[in-house]
N, C-alpha and C positions, 0 to 999 in steps of 0.2 A: 108336788114333785112331778118330774117329767122322766120319761124313759126314752133314751135315744138308742136306736138299733142300727147295726151294720153287720154285713156278712161278707166274708172274703173266701174265694173258692180256689181250690186246686182241681185237678181233673176229676177225682172221685171222692173228695172229701172237702169239708168246709169248716170254718170257725164262725160262730155267731157271737157277737158281743153286744152287751147293753150297758149303758151308763145311766145312773140315776142322779139327778141334780135338780136344782131350782133354777129358774130363768136367769138370775144374775150371779150365779156361782162362778167362781173361777177354777174350782176343783170339783171333781165328781164325788158324790157321797158314797157310792157303791159301784163296783164293776162286776158284771156277771159274764163269764166266758163259757160257751158250750162248744164242744168239739163234736162234729157230725161226721161219722165214718162213711156214710153213703149219701150222695145227693143225686137228685134227678138231673137228667140232661137238660141243657138250656134249649128252650124252644122259642125262636123269635116271635115276639108279640105276646108271649105267655111267660114272661120272666117270673111272675109271681108264683107259678107252680114250683119253681126251684127254690125261691127265697122264703116263701111263707112258712113251710115246715121248719126251716132253720130258726127263724125269728120266734116262732111259737115256742120253741124249746127254752128260749130266754124268758119270754113272757110268763111261762108257767112257774117261774121262780119268783115272781113279783106279785104282790097284792095289788091288783089293778084298781081296787077301790080307793087306794091312796094316791093314784095318779091323776093329774090334771089332763094330760095328753101323752100320746106316744109320738115320737119323731122318727120317721124312716128316711133313709138315704135313698130318695127316689120321688116318684110322683104319685098323687092320688088318682089321677086320670091319665090314660094314654090317648084318649080322644075326649071330646066334650061330654059324652054320655057313657063312656066306657071306662070302668075302673081299671086302674093299674095296681101296683103292689099296695099302696096306701089304702085304696078303696076296698080291695079284697081283704085286707087286714081288718078294716072297719066292719065288714060283713062277718068275718070270722069271729069277731068279738061281739057279735049281735048288736052292733051299733051302741055299745055301752060306753065307749070312750072315744073322744075326738082323736083324729089322726092328722098329723102335720107331715107333709112331704117337703123335704129340703133337698134340692138337686143342684148339681153343678152345671148340668146341661139341660137344654130345653128340647121339646119335641115339636115338630111342625104342627101336629094334629091336636095339641092340647093347649095352645096359646091362650084360649079364652078361660082356662081354668087355673092359670098360673099368674102370680104377681112377681115382678122382678124387684129385688132388694139389692141396693148397693151399700156395701159396708166399708168403713175405713177408707183407705186410699185406693181401693181396687176399682179398676175400670170395667171389670166383669161382674155381672150380677149373680146372685143366688136366685133360684127359681123356687118359689114357695107356693104350695097348694094345701088346702085343708078340707076336711069333711067333719061335720059335727061341731064346728066351732067357727066363730067369725074370723075371716081371713085378715081383715084390717088390723084387728087386735093382735093377732099372732105375728103379723109382719112387723108391727111396732116393737114387739118383744124381741124378735130375732134381731132386728136392727140394733137393739140396745144390749144384746148379750156381750159378755166380756170378749175382748180381742180387738185389735186394731186393723185387722185385715178382712178379706172377703169371708172367710170361714170362721165362725166363732171358736174360741179356744176349746170349749168342751166337745164340739163336733170334730174338730181337728184331732183332739186327744182320742176320741172314739176311733177314728180312722187309723191312727197310729197303733193303738192297742190291737185292733183287728188284724192289721198287716203283720205286726210283730208276733201275734199269737199263731198265725198260720205258719210262720217261719219256724217257730219253736216246736210245732207239732210234728 
């Protein structure tokens, strides 16, 4: 099983969502939603300080021993040797579980740590990075996930649930 995570913010609060699924599912097996009343300010270059506490609230509701990996909406590295959100999560979990970063945009400073994947008919790539697991294997799996477009169905569903949940709060 996999856990994919996303967080959406308003000025002083956020919603963190996790979906549990297997690589080639077309529907999530479980959805976890956490509402966070207070979030830290965004600090440029230190996004993880804002996001990590939110996603940890979702992770605490999951038996991580049953997971193959966690997928975050973002990057493992912000620079070649400097962890971003994914790497910081890997450290937070004491390197017990591989982390996969799937991002819609790239950074200039982390190009050596990211692989581009083109899915479906899209001319734009997804930017995939990993820690604790072979990146080539993960890229093959992400390329084969359900969906005919750039973003796999379940990651698109995660994004929609997250945005809808913030509106309802």
